[in-house]
KELUMRO-735655 format. One record per residue: x, y, z of N, C-alpha, C, O in turn; residue number from 1. Coordinates in Angstrom, 1 decimal, padded with zeros to 4 digits. Last residue first. Layout:
REM KELUMRO-735655
<node n_u="X" n_v="Y" n_w="Z" ca_u="X" ca_v="Y" ca_w="Z" c_u="X" c_v="Y" c_w="Z" o_u="X" o_v="Y" o_w="Z" nr="NUM"/>
...
This chain:
REM KELUMRO-735655
<node n_u="108.6" n_v="-115.0" n_w="-103.2" ca_u="108.4" ca_v="-116.1" ca_w="-103.9" c_u="108.9" c_v="-117.3" c_w="-103.4" o_u="108.8" o_v="-118.4" o_w="-104.1" nr="114"/>
<node n_u="107.3" n_v="-112.4" n_w="-101.2" ca_u="108.3" ca_v="-113.3" ca_w="-101.5" c_u="107.8" c_v="-114.5" c_w="-102.3" o_u="106.6" o_v="-114.9" o_w="-102.2" nr="113"/>
<node n_u="106.4" n_v="-110.1" n_w="-098.9" ca_u="106.2" ca_v="-110.3" ca_w="-100.4" c_u="107.5" c_v="-111.2" c_w="-100.8" o_u="108.6" o_v="-110.8" o_w="-100.6" nr="112"/>
<node n_u="104.7" n_v="-109.8" n_w="-096.0" ca_u="106.0" ca_v="-110.4" ca_w="-096.6" c_u="105.6" c_v="-110.7" c_w="-098.0" o_u="104.6" o_v="-111.4" o_w="-098.3" nr="111"/>
<node n_u="103.7" n_v="-107.7" n_w="-093.5" ca_u="103.5" ca_v="-108.0" ca_w="-094.9" c_u="104.8" c_v="-108.5" c_w="-095.3" o_u="105.9" o_v="-107.9" o_w="-095.1" nr="110"/>
<node n_u="102.2" n_v="-107.7" n_w="-090.3" ca_u="103.4" ca_v="-108.1" ca_w="-091.1" c_u="102.9" c_v="-108.4" c_w="-092.6" o_u="102.0" o_v="-109.1" o_w="-092.9" nr="109"/>
<node n_u="101.0" n_v="-105.0" n_w="-088.6" ca_u="100.6" ca_v="-106.2" ca_w="-089.4" c_u="101.7" c_v="-106.5" c_w="-090.3" o_u="102.2" o_v="-105.6" o_w="-091.0" nr="108"/>
<node n_u="100.9" n_v="-103.5" n_w="-085.4" ca_u="101.3" ca_v="-103.5" ca_w="-086.7" c_u="100.9" c_v="-104.9" c_w="-087.4" o_u="100.4" o_v="-105.8" o_w="-086.7" nr="107"/>
<node n_u="100.4" n_v="-102.8" n_w="-082.8" ca_u="101.3" ca_v="-103.8" ca_w="-083.0" c_u="101.8" c_v="-104.0" c_w="-084.4" o_u="102.8" o_v="-104.7" o_w="-084.6" nr="106"/>
<node n_u="100.2" n_v="-099.2" n_w="-082.6" ca_u="099.6" ca_v="-100.4" ca_w="-082.5" c_u="100.7" c_v="-101.5" c_w="-082.7" o_u="101.9" o_v="-101.2" o_w="-082.7" nr="105"/>
<node n_u="101.5" n_v="-096.4" n_w="-080.9" ca_u="101.4" ca_v="-097.2" ca_w="-082.0" c_u="100.7" c_v="-098.6" c_w="-081.7" o_u="100.7" o_v="-099.0" o_w="-080.5" nr="104"/>
<node n_u="099.5" n_v="-093.6" n_w="-079.5" ca_u="100.4" ca_v="-094.7" ca_w="-079.4" c_u="100.3" c_v="-095.7" c_w="-080.6" o_u="099.3" o_v="-095.8" o_w="-081.2" nr="103"/>
<node n_u="099.5" n_v="-090.3" n_w="-080.9" ca_u="098.7" ca_v="-091.5" ca_w="-080.6" c_u="099.9" c_v="-092.7" c_w="-080.4" o_u="100.9" o_v="-092.7" o_w="-081.1" nr="102"/>
<node n_u="100.0" n_v="-087.6" n_w="-081.2" ca_u="100.9" ca_v="-088.4" ca_w="-080.5" c_u="100.3" c_v="-089.6" c_w="-080.0" o_u="100.4" o_v="-090.0" o_w="-078.8" nr="101"/>
<node n_u="099.4" n_v="-086.4" n_w="-084.7" ca_u="099.1" ca_v="-086.6" ca_w="-083.3" c_u="100.1" c_v="-087.6" c_w="-082.6" o_u="100.9" o_v="-088.2" o_w="-083.2" nr="100"/>
<node n_u="099.7" n_v="-086.1" n_w="-087.4" ca_u="099.5" ca_v="-084.9" ca_w="-086.7" c_u="099.2" c_v="-085.1" c_w="-085.1" o_u="098.9" o_v="-084.2" o_w="-084.4" nr="99"/>
<node n_u="099.9" n_v="-088.6" n_w="-088.5" ca_u="101.1" ca_v="-087.7" ca_w="-088.6" c_u="101.1" c_v="-086.5" c_w="-087.7" o_u="102.1" o_v="-085.9" o_w="-087.4" nr="98"/>
<node n_u="098.4" n_v="-091.3" n_w="-086.9" ca_u="098.2" ca_v="-089.9" ca_w="-087.5" c_u="099.5" c_v="-089.2" c_w="-087.4" o_u="100.1" o_v="-089.1" o_w="-086.4" nr="97"/>
<node n_u="098.6" n_v="-094.7" n_w="-088.2" ca_u="098.6" ca_v="-093.6" ca_w="-087.1" c_u="098.3" c_v="-092.3" c_w="-087.7" o_u="097.9" o_v="-092.2" o_w="-088.9" nr="96"/>
<node n_u="099.3" n_v="-098.0" n_w="-088.7" ca_u="098.5" ca_v="-096.8" ca_w="-089.0" c_u="098.7" c_v="-096.0" c_w="-088.0" o_u="098.9" o_v="-096.4" o_w="-086.9" nr="95"/>
<node n_u="101.9" n_v="-100.1" n_w="-090.1" ca_u="101.2" ca_v="-099.5" ca_w="-089.0" c_u="100.3" c_v="-098.3" c_w="-089.5" o_u="100.6" o_v="-097.7" o_w="-090.5" nr="94"/>
<node n_u="103.5" n_v="-103.1" n_w="-091.2" ca_u="102.7" ca_v="-101.8" ca_w="-091.5" c_u="101.9" c_v="-101.4" c_w="-090.4" o_u="101.4" o_v="-102.2" o_w="-089.7" nr="93"/>
<node n_u="106.6" n_v="-104.4" n_w="-091.6" ca_u="105.4" ca_v="-104.3" ca_w="-090.6" c_u="104.7" c_v="-103.0" c_w="-091.0" o_u="105.4" o_v="-102.0" o_w="-091.2" nr="92"/>
<node n_u="107.5" n_v="-105.5" n_w="-094.8" ca_u="107.8" ca_v="-104.7" ca_w="-093.6" c_u="106.5" c_v="-105.0" c_w="-092.7" o_u="105.5" o_v="-105.6" o_w="-093.1" nr="91"/>
<node n_u="108.1" n_v="-105.5" n_w="-098.2" ca_u="108.0" ca_v="-106.3" ca_w="-097.1" c_u="108.4" c_v="-105.4" c_w="-095.9" o_u="109.4" o_v="-104.7" o_w="-095.9" nr="90"/>
<node n_u="108.4" n_v="-104.2" n_w="-100.5" ca_u="107.3" ca_v="-103.7" ca_w="-099.7" c_u="107.2" c_v="-104.5" c_w="-098.5" o_u="106.3" o_v="-104.2" o_w="-097.7" nr="89"/>
<node n_u="110.4" n_v="-105.4" n_w="-101.9" ca_u="110.8" ca_v="-104.3" ca_w="-101.2" c_u="109.6" c_v="-103.7" c_w="-100.3" o_u="109.8" o_v="-102.7" o_w="-099.6" nr="88"/>
<node n_u="108.9" n_v="-107.3" n_w="-103.5" ca_u="109.7" ca_v="-107.8" ca_w="-102.2" c_u="110.2" c_v="-106.6" c_w="-101.3" o_u="110.3" o_v="-106.7" o_w="-100.1" nr="87"/>
<node n_u="105.8" n_v="-105.7" n_w="-104.3" ca_u="107.2" ca_v="-106.2" ca_w="-104.5" c_u="107.9" c_v="-106.6" c_w="-103.4" o_u="107.5" o_v="-106.2" o_w="-102.3" nr="86"/>
<node n_u="102.4" n_v="-106.1" n_w="-105.6" ca_u="103.4" ca_v="-106.0" ca_w="-104.5" c_u="104.8" c_v="-106.5" c_w="-104.9" o_u="104.9" o_v="-107.4" o_w="-105.7" nr="85"/>
<node n_u="100.1" n_v="-105.2" n_w="-107.0" ca_u="101.5" ca_v="-105.2" ca_w="-107.6" c_u="102.6" c_v="-105.2" c_w="-106.6" o_u="103.6" o_v="-104.5" o_w="-106.7" nr="84"/>
<node n_u="098.4" n_v="-103.3" n_w="-104.4" ca_u="098.5" ca_v="-104.1" ca_w="-105.6" c_u="099.9" c_v="-104.3" c_w="-106.2" o_u="100.8" o_v="-103.5" o_w="-105.8" nr="83"/>
<node n_u="096.9" n_v="-102.7" n_w="-101.5" ca_u="098.2" ca_v="-102.8" ca_w="-102.0" c_u="098.1" c_v="-103.8" c_w="-103.2" o_u="097.8" o_v="-105.0" o_w="-103.0" nr="82"/>
<node n_u="094.9" n_v="-100.6" n_w="-099.7" ca_u="094.8" ca_v="-101.6" ca_w="-100.8" c_u="096.2" c_v="-101.5" c_w="-101.5" o_u="096.6" o_v="-100.5" o_w="-102.0" nr="81"/>
<node n_u="094.3" n_v="-099.9" n_w="-096.6" ca_u="095.4" ca_v="-099.7" ca_w="-097.6" c_u="095.3" c_v="-100.9" c_w="-098.5" o_u="095.6" o_v="-102.0" o_w="-098.2" nr="80"/>
<node n_u="091.9" n_v="-098.2" n_w="-094.6" ca_u="092.3" ca_v="-099.2" ca_w="-095.4" c_u="093.5" c_v="-098.9" c_w="-096.3" o_u="093.7" o_v="-097.8" o_w="-096.7" nr="79"/>
<node n_u="090.4" n_v="-097.6" n_w="-091.3" ca_u="091.3" ca_v="-097.1" ca_w="-092.4" c_u="091.8" c_v="-098.3" c_w="-093.2" o_u="092.1" o_v="-099.3" o_w="-092.7" nr="78"/>
<node n_u="087.4" n_v="-097.2" n_w="-089.6" ca_u="088.4" ca_v="-098.1" ca_w="-090.3" c_u="089.1" c_v="-097.4" c_w="-091.4" o_u="088.6" o_v="-096.7" o_w="-092.2" nr="77"/>
<node n_u="085.0" n_v="-096.5" n_w="-088.5" ca_u="086.2" ca_v="-096.1" ca_w="-087.9" c_u="087.5" c_v="-096.9" c_w="-088.3" o_u="088.5" o_v="-097.2" o_w="-087.6" nr="76"/>
<node n_u="082.6" n_v="-096.8" n_w="-089.8" ca_u="083.2" ca_v="-098.1" ca_w="-089.2" c_u="084.6" c_v="-097.8" c_w="-088.5" o_u="085.2" o_v="-098.7" o_w="-088.0" nr="75"/>
<node n_u="082.2" n_v="-094.3" n_w="-090.9" ca_u="081.1" ca_v="-094.9" ca_w="-089.9" c_u="081.7" c_v="-096.1" c_w="-089.3" o_u="081.3" o_v="-096.4" o_w="-088.2" nr="74"/>
<node n_u="084.5" n_v="-094.0" n_w="-092.6" ca_u="084.4" ca_v="-093.3" ca_w="-091.2" c_u="083.3" c_v="-093.9" c_w="-090.3" o_u="083.4" o_v="-093.9" o_w="-089.1" nr="73"/>
<node n_u="086.6" n_v="-095.8" n_w="-094.1" ca_u="085.2" ca_v="-095.9" ca_w="-093.9" c_u="084.9" c_v="-095.2" c_w="-092.5" o_u="085.1" o_v="-095.9" o_w="-091.5" nr="72"/>
<node n_u="089.1" n_v="-094.7" n_w="-096.4" ca_u="088.7" ca_v="-095.0" ca_w="-095.1" c_u="087.1" c_v="-095.1" c_w="-095.2" o_u="086.4" o_v="-094.6" o_w="-096.1" nr="71"/>
<node n_u="092.3" n_v="-095.4" n_w="-098.2" ca_u="090.8" ca_v="-095.0" ca_w="-098.2" c_u="090.4" c_v="-095.2" c_w="-096.7" o_u="091.1" o_v="-095.8" o_w="-095.8" nr="70"/>
<node n_u="095.0" n_v="-095.6" n_w="-100.4" ca_u="094.4" ca_v="-095.4" ca_w="-099.0" c_u="093.1" c_v="-094.9" c_w="-099.0" o_u="092.8" o_v="-094.1" o_w="-099.9" nr="69"/>
<node n_u="096.5" n_v="-097.8" n_w="-102.5" ca_u="095.4" ca_v="-096.8" ca_w="-102.4" c_u="095.0" c_v="-096.8" c_w="-101.0" o_u="094.7" o_v="-097.9" o_w="-100.4" nr="68"/>
<node n_u="099.4" n_v="-098.5" n_w="-104.5" ca_u="098.8" ca_v="-098.5" ca_w="-103.2" c_u="097.6" c_v="-097.4" c_w="-103.2" o_u="097.7" o_v="-096.3" o_w="-103.8" nr="67"/>
<node n_u="100.3" n_v="-098.1" n_w="-107.2" ca_u="100.1" ca_v="-099.5" ca_w="-106.6" c_u="099.3" c_v="-099.5" c_w="-105.4" o_u="098.5" o_v="-100.5" o_w="-105.2" nr="66"/>
<node n_u="100.5" n_v="-095.5" n_w="-107.7" ca_u="100.0" ca_v="-096.3" ca_w="-108.7" c_u="099.7" c_v="-097.7" c_w="-108.3" o_u="099.0" o_v="-098.4" o_w="-108.9" nr="65"/>
<node n_u="103.3" n_v="-095.2" n_w="-105.4" ca_u="102.3" ca_v="-094.5" ca_w="-106.4" c_u="101.8" c_v="-095.5" c_w="-107.5" o_u="102.6" o_v="-096.1" o_w="-108.2" nr="64"/>
<node n_u="105.4" n_v="-096.3" n_w="-104.1" ca_u="104.1" ca_v="-097.0" ca_w="-104.2" c_u="103.0" c_v="-096.4" c_w="-104.8" o_u="101.9" o_v="-096.9" o_w="-104.8" nr="63"/>
<node n_u="107.5" n_v="-094.6" n_w="-104.3" ca_u="107.7" ca_v="-096.0" ca_w="-104.6" c_u="106.4" c_v="-096.8" c_w="-104.7" o_u="106.3" o_v="-097.9" o_w="-105.2" nr="62"/>
<node n_u="106.6" n_v="-092.1" n_w="-103.3" ca_u="106.8" ca_v="-092.3" ca_w="-104.7" c_u="106.9" c_v="-093.8" c_w="-105.1" o_u="106.4" o_v="-094.1" o_w="-106.1" nr="61"/>
<node n_u="104.0" n_v="-092.2" n_w="-101.0" ca_u="105.4" ca_v="-092.3" ca_w="-101.2" c_u="105.6" c_v="-092.7" c_w="-102.7" o_u="104.9" o_v="-093.6" o_w="-103.2" nr="60"/>
<node n_u="101.1" n_v="-090.2" n_w="-101.5" ca_u="101.8" ca_v="-091.5" ca_w="-101.5" c_u="103.4" c_v="-091.3" c_w="-101.6" o_u="103.9" o_v="-090.4" o_w="-102.3" nr="59"/>
<node n_u="098.2" n_v="-088.7" n_w="-100.3" ca_u="099.7" ca_v="-088.5" ca_w="-100.7" c_u="100.3" c_v="-089.9" c_w="-100.6" o_u="100.0" o_v="-090.6" o_w="-099.7" nr="58"/>
<node n_u="095.0" n_v="-087.2" n_w="-100.7" ca_u="095.9" ca_v="-088.3" ca_w="-100.4" c_u="097.3" c_v="-088.0" c_w="-100.9" o_u="097.4" o_v="-087.2" o_w="-101.8" nr="57"/>
<node n_u="092.3" n_v="-085.4" n_w="-099.2" ca_u="093.5" ca_v="-085.3" ca_w="-100.1" c_u="094.4" c_v="-086.5" c_w="-099.7" o_u="094.7" o_v="-086.8" o_w="-098.6" nr="56"/>
<node n_u="090.2" n_v="-085.2" n_w="-097.5" ca_u="090.3" ca_v="-086.3" ca_w="-098.4" c_u="091.5" c_v="-086.3" c_w="-099.3" o_u="091.6" o_v="-087.3" o_w="-100.1" nr="55"/>
<node n_u="090.3" n_v="-083.4" n_w="-095.5" ca_u="089.5" ca_v="-083.1" ca_w="-096.6" c_u="089.6" c_v="-084.2" c_w="-097.7" o_u="089.0" o_v="-084.0" o_w="-098.8" nr="54"/>
<node n_u="092.1" n_v="-084.5" n_w="-093.7" ca_u="090.7" ca_v="-084.5" ca_w="-093.3" c_u="089.8" c_v="-084.1" c_w="-094.4" o_u="088.6" o_v="-084.5" o_w="-094.4" nr="53"/>
<node n_u="094.2" n_v="-086.7" n_w="-095.7" ca_u="093.9" ca_v="-085.6" ca_w="-094.9" c_u="092.4" c_v="-085.5" c_w="-094.5" o_u="091.6" o_v="-086.3" o_w="-095.0" nr="52"/>
<node n_u="096.0" n_v="-089.6" n_w="-095.7" ca_u="094.9" ca_v="-089.0" ca_w="-096.3" c_u="094.5" c_v="-087.9" c_w="-095.2" o_u="094.4" o_v="-088.2" o_w="-094.0" nr="51"/>
<node n_u="099.1" n_v="-091.2" n_w="-096.9" ca_u="098.3" ca_v="-090.4" ca_w="-095.9" c_u="097.0" c_v="-089.9" c_w="-096.6" o_u="096.9" o_v="-089.8" o_w="-097.8" nr="50"/>
<node n_u="101.6" n_v="-093.8" n_w="-097.0" ca_u="100.5" ca_v="-093.0" ca_w="-097.6" c_u="099.7" c_v="-092.4" c_w="-096.5" o_u="099.6" o_v="-092.8" o_w="-095.4" nr="49"/>
<node n_u="104.1" n_v="-094.2" n_w="-095.7" ca_u="103.7" ca_v="-094.8" ca_w="-097.0" c_u="102.7" c_v="-094.0" c_w="-097.8" o_u="102.8" o_v="-093.7" o_w="-098.9" nr="48"/>
<node n_u="106.6" n_v="-093.1" n_w="-093.6" ca_u="105.2" ca_v="-092.9" ca_w="-094.1" c_u="105.0" c_v="-093.4" c_w="-095.5" o_u="105.7" o_v="-093.0" o_w="-096.4" nr="47"/>
<node n_u="108.7" n_v="-095.5" n_w="-092.0" ca_u="108.4" ca_v="-094.5" ca_w="-093.0" c_u="107.0" c_v="-094.3" c_w="-093.3" o_u="106.3" o_v="-095.3" o_w="-093.3" nr="46"/>
<node n_u="111.1" n_v="-096.3" n_w="-089.5" ca_u="109.7" ca_v="-096.3" ca_w="-089.9" c_u="109.5" c_v="-095.1" c_w="-090.9" o_u="110.0" o_v="-094.0" o_w="-090.7" nr="45"/>
<node n_u="114.3" n_v="-097.5" n_w="-090.5" ca_u="113.4" ca_v="-096.6" ca_w="-089.8" c_u="112.0" c_v="-096.6" c_w="-090.4" o_u="111.7" o_v="-096.8" o_w="-091.6" nr="44"/>
<node n_u="115.4" n_v="-100.9" n_w="-090.3" ca_u="115.2" ca_v="-099.6" ca_w="-091.0" c_u="114.3" c_v="-098.7" c_w="-090.2" o_u="113.5" o_v="-099.2" o_w="-089.4" nr="43"/>
<node n_u="115.6" n_v="-103.4" n_w="-089.3" ca_u="116.9" ca_v="-102.6" ca_w="-089.3" c_u="116.7" c_v="-101.2" c_w="-090.0" o_u="117.7" o_v="-100.5" o_w="-090.2" nr="42"/>
<node n_u="112.9" n_v="-104.6" n_w="-091.1" ca_u="114.0" ca_v="-104.9" ca_w="-090.1" c_u="115.2" c_v="-104.0" c_w="-090.3" o_u="115.7" o_v="-103.9" o_w="-091.4" nr="41"/>
<node n_u="110.7" n_v="-101.9" n_w="-092.0" ca_u="111.5" ca_v="-103.1" ca_w="-092.3" c_u="112.5" c_v="-103.3" c_w="-091.2" o_u="112.9" o_v="-102.4" o_w="-090.5" nr="40"/>
<node n_u="107.8" n_v="-100.4" n_w="-091.5" ca_u="109.1" ca_v="-100.5" ca_w="-091.0" c_u="109.7" c_v="-101.9" c_w="-091.2" o_u="109.2" o_v="-102.9" o_w="-090.7" nr="39"/>
<node n_u="105.3" n_v="-098.0" n_w="-092.6" ca_u="105.9" ca_v="-099.3" ca_w="-092.6" c_u="107.3" c_v="-099.3" c_w="-092.1" o_u="107.9" o_v="-098.3" o_w="-092.2" nr="38"/>
<node n_u="102.1" n_v="-096.4" n_w="-092.2" ca_u="103.6" ca_v="-096.4" ca_w="-092.1" c_u="104.0" c_v="-097.8" c_w="-092.3" o_u="103.2" o_v="-098.7" o_w="-092.3" nr="37"/>
<node n_u="099.3" n_v="-094.6" n_w="-093.3" ca_u="100.0" ca_v="-095.8" ca_w="-093.2" c_u="101.5" c_v="-095.7" c_w="-093.1" o_u="102.1" o_v="-095.0" o_w="-093.9" nr="36"/>
<node n_u="097.4" n_v="-092.0" n_w="-091.6" ca_u="098.2" ca_v="-092.6" ca_w="-092.6" c_u="098.7" c_v="-094.0" c_w="-092.3" o_u="098.5" o_v="-094.5" o_w="-091.2" nr="35"/>
<node n_u="095.2" n_v="-089.1" n_w="-091.2" ca_u="095.8" ca_v="-090.4" ca_w="-090.8" c_u="096.6" c_v="-091.0" c_w="-091.9" o_u="096.5" o_v="-090.5" o_w="-093.1" nr="34"/>
<node n_u="093.6" n_v="-086.6" n_w="-090.0" ca_u="094.7" ca_v="-086.8" ca_w="-090.8" c_u="095.3" c_v="-088.1" c_w="-090.3" o_u="095.9" o_v="-088.2" o_w="-089.2" nr="33"/>
<node n_u="090.2" n_v="-087.9" n_w="-089.5" ca_u="091.2" ca_v="-086.8" ca_w="-089.4" c_u="092.4" c_v="-087.2" c_w="-090.3" o_u="092.3" o_v="-088.1" o_w="-091.2" nr="32"/>
<node n_u="088.6" n_v="-090.1" n_w="-089.5" ca_u="088.2" ca_v="-089.0" ca_w="-090.3" c_u="089.2" c_v="-087.9" c_w="-090.3" o_u="089.0" o_v="-087.0" o_w="-091.2" nr="31"/>
<node n_u="089.6" n_v="-091.7" n_w="-087.5" ca_u="089.9" ca_v="-092.0" ca_w="-089.0" c_u="089.5" c_v="-090.9" c_w="-089.9" o_u="090.0" o_v="-090.8" o_w="-091.0" nr="30"/>
<node n_u="088.2" n_v="-090.6" n_w="-085.3" ca_u="089.8" ca_v="-090.6" ca_w="-085.4" c_u="090.1" c_v="-090.8" c_w="-086.8" o_u="090.9" o_v="-090.0" o_w="-087.3" nr="29"/>
<node n_u="085.6" n_v="-091.1" n_w="-085.0" ca_u="085.9" ca_v="-089.8" ca_w="-085.5" c_u="087.4" c_v="-089.8" c_w="-085.9" o_u="087.8" o_v="-088.9" o_w="-086.7" nr="28"/>
<node n_u="085.6" n_v="-093.1" n_w="-082.1" ca_u="084.9" ca_v="-092.6" ca_w="-083.3" c_u="085.4" c_v="-091.3" c_w="-083.7" o_u="085.6" o_v="-090.4" o_w="-082.9" nr="27"/>
<node n_u="088.3" n_v="-095.0" n_w="-081.2" ca_u="087.7" ca_v="-093.8" ca_w="-081.0" c_u="087.0" c_v="-093.3" c_w="-082.3" o_u="087.6" o_v="-093.2" o_w="-083.3" nr="26"/>
<node n_u="089.7" n_v="-097.2" n_w="-082.0" ca_u="088.7" ca_v="-097.4" ca_w="-080.9" c_u="087.9" c_v="-096.1" c_w="-080.7" o_u="086.9" o_v="-096.2" o_w="-080.0" nr="25"/>
<node n_u="090.2" n_v="-098.2" n_w="-085.4" ca_u="090.4" ca_v="-097.2" ca_w="-084.3" c_u="089.4" c_v="-097.4" c_w="-083.2" o_u="088.3" o_v="-097.6" o_w="-083.6" nr="24"/>
<node n_u="091.7" n_v="-100.5" n_w="-087.4" ca_u="090.5" ca_v="-100.2" ca_w="-086.7" c_u="090.9" c_v="-099.2" c_w="-085.5" o_u="091.9" o_v="-099.4" o_w="-084.8" nr="23"/>
<node n_u="092.9" n_v="-100.9" n_w="-090.5" ca_u="093.2" ca_v="-100.3" ca_w="-089.3" c_u="091.9" c_v="-099.9" c_w="-088.6" o_u="091.1" o_v="-099.1" o_w="-089.1" nr="22"/>
<node n_u="093.8" n_v="-103.3" n_w="-092.9" ca_u="092.7" ca_v="-102.5" ca_w="-092.3" c_u="093.2" c_v="-102.1" c_w="-091.0" o_u="094.1" o_v="-102.8" o_w="-090.4" nr="21"/>
<node n_u="095.0" n_v="-104.1" n_w="-096.2" ca_u="095.2" ca_v="-103.9" ca_w="-094.8" c_u="094.0" c_v="-103.0" c_w="-094.2" o_u="093.5" o_v="-102.1" o_w="-094.8" nr="20"/>
<node n_u="094.9" n_v="-106.3" n_w="-098.7" ca_u="094.2" ca_v="-105.2" ca_w="-098.3" c_u="094.4" c_v="-105.1" c_w="-096.7" o_u="093.9" o_v="-106.0" o_w="-096.0" nr="19"/>
<node n_u="097.1" n_v="-107.2" n_w="-101.3" ca_u="096.6" ca_v="-107.5" ca_w="-100.0" c_u="096.0" c_v="-106.2" c_w="-099.6" o_u="096.3" o_v="-105.1" o_w="-100.0" nr="18"/>
<node n_u="098.4" n_v="-109.1" n_w="-104.2" ca_u="097.6" ca_v="-108.0" ca_w="-103.5" c_u="097.3" c_v="-108.4" c_w="-102.1" o_u="097.2" o_v="-109.5" o_w="-101.8" nr="17"/>
<node n_u="101.2" n_v="-109.8" n_w="-106.2" ca_u="100.0" ca_v="-110.1" ca_w="-105.6" c_u="099.5" c_v="-108.9" c_w="-104.9" o_u="100.1" o_v="-107.8" o_w="-104.9" nr="16"/>
<node n_u="103.8" n_v="-109.3" n_w="-107.1" ca_u="102.7" ca_v="-109.1" ca_w="-108.0" c_u="101.3" c_v="-109.3" c_w="-107.4" o_u="100.3" o_v="-108.9" o_w="-108.0" nr="15"/>
<node n_u="105.2" n_v="-111.9" n_w="-105.2" ca_u="105.4" ca_v="-110.6" ca_w="-106.0" c_u="104.3" c_v="-110.5" c_w="-107.1" o_u="104.0" o_v="-111.4" o_w="-107.8" nr="14"/>
<node n_u="102.9" n_v="-113.5" n_w="-102.9" ca_u="104.0" ca_v="-113.6" ca_w="-104.0" c_u="104.1" c_v="-112.2" c_w="-104.7" o_u="103.2" o_v="-111.4" o_w="-104.6" nr="13"/>
<node n_u="102.6" n_v="-113.0" n_w="-099.4" ca_u="102.0" ca_v="-112.9" ca_w="-100.7" c_u="103.2" c_v="-113.0" c_w="-101.8" o_u="104.3" o_v="-112.6" o_w="-101.5" nr="12"/>
<node n_u="101.6" n_v="-113.4" n_w="-096.1" ca_u="102.6" ca_v="-113.7" ca_w="-097.1" c_u="102.0" c_v="-113.7" c_w="-098.5" o_u="101.0" o_v="-114.4" o_w="-098.7" nr="11"/>
<node n_u="100.1" n_v="-110.6" n_w="-094.4" ca_u="100.3" ca_v="-111.9" ca_w="-094.7" c_u="101.5" c_v="-112.1" c_w="-095.7" o_u="102.3" o_v="-111.2" o_w="-096.0" nr="10"/>
<node n_u="097.6" n_v="-108.3" n_w="-093.0" ca_u="098.9" ca_v="-108.7" ca_w="-093.6" c_u="099.0" c_v="-110.2" c_w="-093.8" o_u="098.1" o_v="-110.9" o_w="-093.5" nr="9"/>
<node n_u="095.3" n_v="-107.7" n_w="-091.7" ca_u="095.2" ca_v="-108.0" ca_w="-093.1" c_u="096.5" c_v="-108.3" c_w="-093.8" o_u="096.6" o_v="-108.6" o_w="-095.0" nr="8"/>
<node n_u="095.3" n_v="-105.1" n_w="-089.2" ca_u="095.2" ca_v="-106.4" ca_w="-089.6" c_u="095.2" c_v="-106.5" c_w="-091.2" o_u="095.2" o_v="-105.5" o_w="-091.9" nr="7"/>
<node n_u="095.9" n_v="-103.0" n_w="-086.4" ca_u="096.1" ca_v="-103.3" ca_w="-087.8" c_u="095.9" c_v="-104.8" c_w="-088.0" o_u="096.3" o_v="-105.6" o_w="-087.2" nr="6"/>
<node n_u="094.4" n_v="-100.9" n_w="-084.1" ca_u="094.6" ca_v="-102.4" ca_w="-084.4" c_u="094.7" c_v="-102.7" c_w="-085.9" o_u="093.7" o_v="-102.5" o_w="-086.6" nr="5"/>
<node n_u="094.7" n_v="-098.5" n_w="-081.7" ca_u="094.8" ca_v="-098.8" ca_w="-083.1" c_u="095.1" c_v="-100.3" c_w="-083.4" o_u="096.1" o_v="-100.8" o_w="-082.8" nr="4"/>
<node n_u="093.1" n_v="-096.5" n_w="-079.4" ca_u="093.7" ca_v="-097.8" ca_w="-079.6" c_u="093.6" c_v="-098.2" c_w="-081.2" o_u="092.5" o_v="-098.1" o_w="-081.8" nr="3"/>
<node n_u="093.6" n_v="-093.3" n_w="-078.0" ca_u="093.0" ca_v="-094.0" ca_w="-079.1" c_u="093.8" c_v="-095.3" c_w="-079.2" o_u="095.0" o_v="-095.4" o_w="-079.1" nr="2"/>
<node n_u="092.8" n_v="-092.5" n_w="-074.7" ca_u="093.8" ca_v="-092.7" ca_w="-075.7" c_u="093.3" c_v="-093.6" c_w="-076.7" o_u="092.6" o_v="-094.6" o_w="-076.5" nr="1"/>
């Protein structure tokens, strides 16, 4: 089973930036269909961004132009660069594969507040 570890979250002011990382324990996992999800308190988990095997990216409308998903396959690491952060981006962020039944990691908390 693939182990996923998210990191890079923290407290940031509106308009600030953060870069999240997702480390996968299995070589090659990040090269597949993977994405970033987020879950705010009392809300359902939602897909924020994804990248397919061929490199195609898709973003939730609310983050288009602000977030960028990328990966470093040799390092088995997925990234989410988040710019121009807004309070509504506050949530726990997770990585996973929309095409697999991989167990969720603990996520990393992102808090956007002044």
